[in-house]
MARGU-953945 format. One record per residue (C-alpha): residue number from 1; residue in three letters; x, y, z. Coordinates in nm, 3 decimals. Last residue first. Example, Ala and Ser with C-alpha at 12.3 -4.5 7.8 and 13.67 -1.06 7.14 Angstrom:
residues 2
(pt 2; SER; (1.367; -0.106; 0.714)),
(pt 1; ALA; (1.230; -0.450; 0.780)),
***
This chain:
residues 229
(pt 229; UNK; (-4.153; -1.521; 3.873)),
(pt 228; UNK; (-3.886; -1.264; 3.946)),
(pt 227; UNK; (-3.973; -0.917; 3.835)),
(pt 226; UNK; (-3.770; -0.746; 3.559)),
(pt 225; UNK; (-3.659; -0.388; 3.633)),
(pt 224; UNK; (-3.291; -0.480; 3.695)),
(pt 223; UNK; (-3.258; -0.644; 3.355)),
(pt 222; UNK; (-3.163; -1.010; 3.342)),
(pt 221; UNK; (-2.831; -1.072; 3.167)),
(pt 220; UNK; (-2.784; -1.226; 2.822)),
(pt 219; UNK; (-2.504; -1.491; 2.795)),
(pt 218; UNK; (-2.224; -1.389; 2.556)),
(pt 217; UNK; (-1.981; -1.304; 2.835)),
(pt 216; UNK; (-2.060; -1.630; 3.017)),
(pt 215; UNK; (-2.001; -1.832; 2.700)),
(pt 214; UNK; (-1.653; -1.679; 2.667)),
(pt 213; UNK; (-1.577; -1.748; 3.033)),
(pt 212; UNK; (-1.687; -2.111; 2.990)),
(pt 211; UNK; (-1.469; -2.147; 2.678)),
(pt 210; UNK; (-1.165; -2.020; 2.865)),
(pt 209; UNK; (-1.238; -2.242; 3.165)),
(pt 208; UNK; (-1.268; -2.550; 2.939)),
(pt 207; UNK; (-0.945; -2.471; 2.754)),
(pt 206; UNK; (-0.760; -2.428; 3.081)),
(pt 205; UNK; (-0.894; -2.765; 3.203)),
(pt 204; UNK; (-0.802; -2.935; 2.872)),
(pt 203; UNK; (-0.447; -2.800; 2.896)),
(pt 202; UNK; (-0.414; -2.909; 3.261)),
(pt 201; UNK; (-0.527; -3.262; 3.171)),
(pt 200; UNK; (-0.297; -3.289; 2.867)),
(pt 199; UNK; (0.018; -3.175; 3.045)),
(pt 198; UNK; (0.162; -3.520; 3.115)),
(pt 197; UNK; (0.448; -3.482; 2.862)),
(pt 196; UNK; (0.330; -3.783; 2.659)),
(pt 195; UNK; (-0.031; -3.664; 2.664)),
(pt 194; UNK; (0.067; -3.312; 2.562)),
(pt 193; UNK; (0.268; -3.447; 2.267)),
(pt 192; UNK; (-0.024; -3.667; 2.158)),
(pt 191; UNK; (-0.265; -3.375; 2.185)),
(pt 190; UNK; (-0.039; -3.162; 1.963)),
(pt 189; UNK; (0.000; -3.444; 1.711)),
(pt 188; UNK; (-0.378; -3.482; 1.686)),
(pt 187; UNK; (-0.421; -3.105; 1.653)),
(pt 186; UNK; (-0.173; -3.098; 1.360)),
(pt 185; UNK; (-0.351; -3.394; 1.198)),
(pt 184; UNK; (-0.676; -3.195; 1.201)),
(pt 183; UNK; (-0.506; -2.878; 1.075)),
(pt 182; UNK; (-0.358; -3.074; 0.781)),
(pt 181; UNK; (-0.699; -3.228; 0.706)),
(pt 180; UNK; (-0.861; -2.883; 0.700)),
(pt 179; UNK; (-0.588; -2.756; 0.468)),
(pt 178; UNK; (-0.659; -3.036; 0.222)),
(pt 177; UNK; (-0.409; -3.315; 0.164)),
(pt 176; UNK; (-0.347; -3.428; -0.192)),
(pt 175; UNK; (-0.377; -3.798; -0.278)),
(pt 174; UNK; (-0.155; -3.934; -0.554)),
(pt 173; UNK; (-0.283; -4.217; -0.778)),
(pt 172; UNK; (-0.105; -4.546; -0.733)),
(pt 171; UNK; (0.145; -4.682; -0.983)),
(pt 170; UNK; (0.401; -4.821; -0.737)),
(pt 169; UNK; (0.623; -4.516; -0.790)),
(pt 168; UNK; (0.321; -4.301; -0.707)),
(pt 167; UNK; (0.294; -4.469; -0.365)),
(pt 166; UNK; (0.654; -4.374; -0.281)),
(pt 165; UNK; (0.585; -4.019; -0.391)),
(pt 164; UNK; (0.267; -4.018; -0.182)),
(pt 163; UNK; (0.457; -4.111; 0.137)),
(pt 162; UNK; (0.718; -3.840; 0.078)),
(pt 161; UNK; (0.444; -3.586; 0.013)),
(pt 160; UNK; (0.261; -3.686; 0.333)),
(pt 159; UNK; (0.577; -3.654; 0.543)),
(pt 158; UNK; (0.646; -3.309; 0.397)),
(pt 157; UNK; (0.286; -3.197; 0.460)),
(pt 156; UNK; (0.299; -3.305; 0.825)),
(pt 155; UNK; (0.636; -3.130; 0.874)),
(pt 154; UNK; (0.504; -2.812; 0.714)),
(pt 153; UNK; (0.196; -2.821; 0.940)),
(pt 152; UNK; (0.414; -2.862; 1.251)),
(pt 151; UNK; (0.649; -2.585; 1.141)),
(pt 150; UNK; (0.356; -2.353; 1.065)),
(pt 149; UNK; (0.209; -2.411; 1.412)),
(pt 148; UNK; (0.544; -2.333; 1.576)),
(pt 147; UNK; (0.580; -2.022; 1.360)),
(pt 146; UNK; (0.238; -1.895; 1.470)),
(pt 145; UNK; (0.313; -1.960; 1.838)),
(pt 144; UNK; (0.648; -1.782; 1.818)),
(pt 143; UNK; (0.496; -1.484; 1.636)),
(pt 142; UNK; (0.203; -1.462; 1.876)),
(pt 141; UNK; (0.436; -1.472; 2.177)),
(pt 140; UNK; (0.652; -1.196; 2.028)),
(pt 139; UNK; (0.343; -0.977; 1.974)),
(pt 138; UNK; (0.225; -1.031; 2.334)),
(pt 137; UNK; (0.572; -0.943; 2.462)),
(pt 136; UNK; (0.564; -0.622; 2.256)),
(pt 135; UNK; (0.220; -0.528; 2.388)),
(pt 134; UNK; (0.333; -0.593; 2.746)),
(pt 133; UNK; (0.646; -0.381; 2.693)),
(pt 132; UNK; (0.437; -0.090; 2.559)),
(pt 131; UNK; (0.201; -0.112; 2.858)),
(pt 130; UNK; (0.497; -0.111; 3.098)),
(pt 129; UNK; (0.635; 0.197; 2.922)),
(pt 128; UNK; (0.306; 0.376; 2.976)),
(pt 127; UNK; (0.287; 0.268; 3.343)),
(pt 126; UNK; (0.643; 0.394; 3.423)),
(pt 125; UNK; (0.788; 0.174; 3.699)),
(pt 124; UNK; (1.010; -0.063; 3.498)),
(pt 123; UNK; (1.229; -0.314; 3.684)),
(pt 122; UNK; (1.009; -0.624; 3.645)),
(pt 121; UNK; (0.913; -0.534; 3.287)),
(pt 120; UNK; (1.279; -0.495; 3.188)),
(pt 119; UNK; (1.344; -0.855; 3.294)),
(pt 118; UNK; (1.043; -0.979; 3.096)),
(pt 117; UNK; (1.151; -0.770; 2.796)),
(pt 116; UNK; (1.497; -0.928; 2.800)),
(pt 115; UNK; (1.342; -1.277; 2.819)),
(pt 114; UNK; (1.116; -1.205; 2.521)),
(pt 113; UNK; (1.406; -1.060; 2.320)),
(pt 112; UNK; (1.606; -1.378; 2.376)),
(pt 111; UNK; (1.309; -1.592; 2.266)),
(pt 110; UNK; (1.270; -1.368; 1.954)),
(pt 109; UNK; (1.638; -1.376; 1.855)),
(pt 108; UNK; (1.732; -1.739; 1.911)),
(pt 107; UNK; (1.504; -2.009; 1.765)),
(pt 106; UNK; (1.243; -1.787; 1.601)),
(pt 105; UNK; (1.482; -1.541; 1.435)),
(pt 104; UNK; (1.735; -1.819; 1.371)),
(pt 103; UNK; (1.483; -1.983; 1.137)),
(pt 102; UNK; (1.551; -1.714; 0.878)),
(pt 101; UNK; (1.752; -1.927; 0.634)),
(pt 100; UNK; (1.550; -2.243; 0.699)),
(pt 99; UNK; (1.214; -2.067; 0.658)),
(pt 98; UNK; (1.326; -1.902; 0.334)),
(pt 97; UNK; (1.452; -2.234; 0.197)),
(pt 96; UNK; (1.121; -2.402; 0.275)),
(pt 95; UNK; (0.917; -2.114; 0.131)),
(pt 94; UNK; (1.121; -2.093; -0.195)),
(pt 93; UNK; (0.998; -1.779; -0.368)),
(pt 92; UNK; (1.076; -1.737; -0.737)),
(pt 91; UNK; (1.323; -1.495; -0.890)),
(pt 90; UNK; (1.342; -1.118; -0.840)),
(pt 89; UNK; (1.337; -1.039; -1.213)),
(pt 88; UNK; (1.018; -1.249; -1.249)),
(pt 87; UNK; (0.834; -0.983; -1.051)),
(pt 86; UNK; (0.518; -1.077; -0.859)),
(pt 85; UNK; (0.641; -1.089; -0.499)),
(pt 84; UNK; (0.915; -0.834; -0.570)),
(pt 83; UNK; (0.651; -0.564; -0.635)),
(pt 82; UNK; (0.787; -0.308; -0.878)),
(pt 81; UNK; (0.683; 0.056; -0.900)),
(pt 80; UNK; (0.800; 0.235; -1.214)),
(pt 79; UNK; (0.864; 0.606; -1.182)),
(pt 78; UNK; (0.838; 0.784; -1.516)),
(pt 77; UNK; (1.150; 0.979; -1.608)),
(pt 76; UNK; (1.112; 1.355; -1.566)),
(pt 75; UNK; (1.051; 1.575; -1.872)),
(pt 74; UNK; (1.043; 1.910; -1.698)),
(pt 73; UNK; (0.773; 2.168; -1.773)),
(pt 72; UNK; (0.514; 1.917; -1.883)),
(pt 71; UNK; (0.195; 2.124; -1.905)),
(pt 70; UNK; (-0.140; 2.042; -1.757)),
(pt 69; UNK; (-0.454; 2.259; -1.763)),
(pt 68; UNK; (-0.377; 2.412; -2.102)),
(pt 67; UNK; (-0.347; 2.793; -2.112)),
(pt 66; UNK; (-0.626; 2.988; -2.279)),
(pt 65; UNK; (-0.505; 3.263; -2.514)),
(pt 64; UNK; (-0.550; 3.628; -2.419)),
(pt 63; UNK; (-0.251; 3.622; -2.181)),
(pt 62; UNK; (-0.020; 3.618; -2.482)),
(pt 61; UNK; (0.297; 3.418; -2.438)),
(pt 60; UNK; (0.650; 3.536; -2.357)),
(pt 59; UNK; (0.928; 3.278; -2.337)),
(pt 58; UNK; (1.155; 3.317; -2.037)),
(pt 57; UNK; (1.479; 3.514; -2.068)),
(pt 56; UNK; (1.831; 3.369; -2.059)),
(pt 55; UNK; (1.820; 3.265; -2.424)),
(pt 54; UNK; (1.722; 3.619; -2.518)),
(pt 53; UNK; (1.420; 3.758; -2.699)),
(pt 52; UNK; (1.269; 3.414; -2.676)),
(pt 51; UNK; (1.038; 3.303; -2.953)),
(pt 50; UNK; (0.671; 3.222; -2.989)),
(pt 49; UNK; (0.557; 3.162; -3.344)),
(pt 48; UNK; (0.290; 3.412; -3.445)),
(pt 47; UNK; (-0.042; 3.259; -3.517)),
(pt 46; UNK; (-0.199; 3.281; -3.863)),
(pt 45; UNK; (-0.578; 3.239; -3.858)),
(pt 44; UNK; (-0.647; 3.579; -4.022)),
(pt 43; UNK; (-0.334; 3.743; -4.161)),
(pt 42; UNK; (-0.165; 3.998; -3.944)),
(pt 41; UNK; (-0.088; 4.360; -4.025)),
(pt 40; UNK; (-0.001; 4.564; -3.723)),
(pt 39; UNK; (-0.043; 4.939; -3.747)),
(pt 38; UNK; (0.091; 5.199; -3.503)),
(pt 37; UNK; (0.450; 5.240; -3.622)),
(pt 36; UNK; (0.632; 5.536; -3.466)),
(pt 35; UNK; (0.942; 5.329; -3.383)),
(pt 34; UNK; (0.908; 5.388; -3.006)),
(pt 33; UNK; (0.535; 5.318; -3.018)),
(pt 32; UNK; (0.582; 4.999; -3.216)),
(pt 31; UNK; (0.855; 4.878; -2.980)),
(pt 30; UNK; (0.631; 4.934; -2.678)),
(pt 29; UNK; (0.344; 4.751; -2.848)),
(pt 28; UNK; (0.576; 4.461; -2.929)),
(pt 27; UNK; (0.681; 4.433; -2.563)),
(pt 26; UNK; (0.318; 4.434; -2.447)),
(pt 25; UNK; (0.242; 4.136; -2.665)),
(pt 24; UNK; (0.007; 4.154; -2.964)),
(pt 23; UNK; (-0.282; 3.907; -2.963)),
(pt 22; UNK; (-0.551; 4.163; -2.871)),
(pt 21; UNK; (-0.397; 4.410; -3.118)),
(pt 20; UNK; (-0.532; 4.213; -3.414)),
(pt 19; UNK; (-0.883; 4.191; -3.267)),
(pt 18; UNK; (-0.879; 4.562; -3.185)),
(pt 17; UNK; (-0.769; 4.639; -3.543)),
(pt 16; UNK; (-1.063; 4.439; -3.679)),
(pt 15; UNK; (-1.302; 4.625; -3.451)),
(pt 14; UNK; (-1.159; 4.958; -3.570)),
(pt 13; UNK; (-1.204; 4.851; -3.933)),
(pt 12; UNK; (-1.567; 4.756; -3.868)),
(pt 11; UNK; (-1.633; 5.098; -3.709)),
(pt 10; UNK; (-1.477; 5.275; -4.007)),
(pt 9; UNK; (-1.694; 5.075; -4.247)),
(pt 8; UNK; (-2.007; 5.156; -4.047)),
(pt 7; UNK; (-1.916; 5.526; -4.040)),
(pt 6; UNK; (-1.864; 5.528; -4.419)),
(pt 5; UNK; (-2.198; 5.357; -4.475)),
(pt 4; UNK; (-2.376; 5.614; -4.254)),
(pt 3; UNK; (-2.223; 5.898; -4.452)),
(pt 2; UNK; (-2.346; 5.748; -4.778)),
(pt 1; UNK; (-2.694; 5.708; -4.632)),
***
């Protein structure tokens, strides 16, 4: 029994030494062997502070300890994304002023680009390039049409505001136009302009043909297997 107790104590001591040596770096083991020292005394729960052997060498850490998933190697400044539409630092948007400052794009640049593309289209023979030119012309046309509609709606709204300001001076309650009402007045002005220029009939005819073609596409066709009654 006494012999068995001694063996158990020796086995426990060996296990304790293994636990101590598990946290010892390879460099320390080499130093211990060269110095003839084979015992490492370390208090339980006390971690050794990591140091560099030389300022030009990386820090050594035990591979027995789990490494955190994320580690900030370089403290880089955080990138802040700013949207000028919602930043007070960029000022407030003035739609009327913006439209006036960039009106040259719709009065000069885009019409000139459209004419240049038309001339290039007549000379071009490559089908792929022709397709690209057609797409660009279509985009320019949409931009010009959209800006024209916006200008008409802005003009209608400006006239209405001026009229309501005069009415407010007389003590009347202001009336605010809805978007549907603005579109309605815009169509009325468009029809009036077409009537004055004599293009109203041709516009209505084109509109009718376009709507008829759309209805024709949506109309269900008779299947080939159906018998006529």
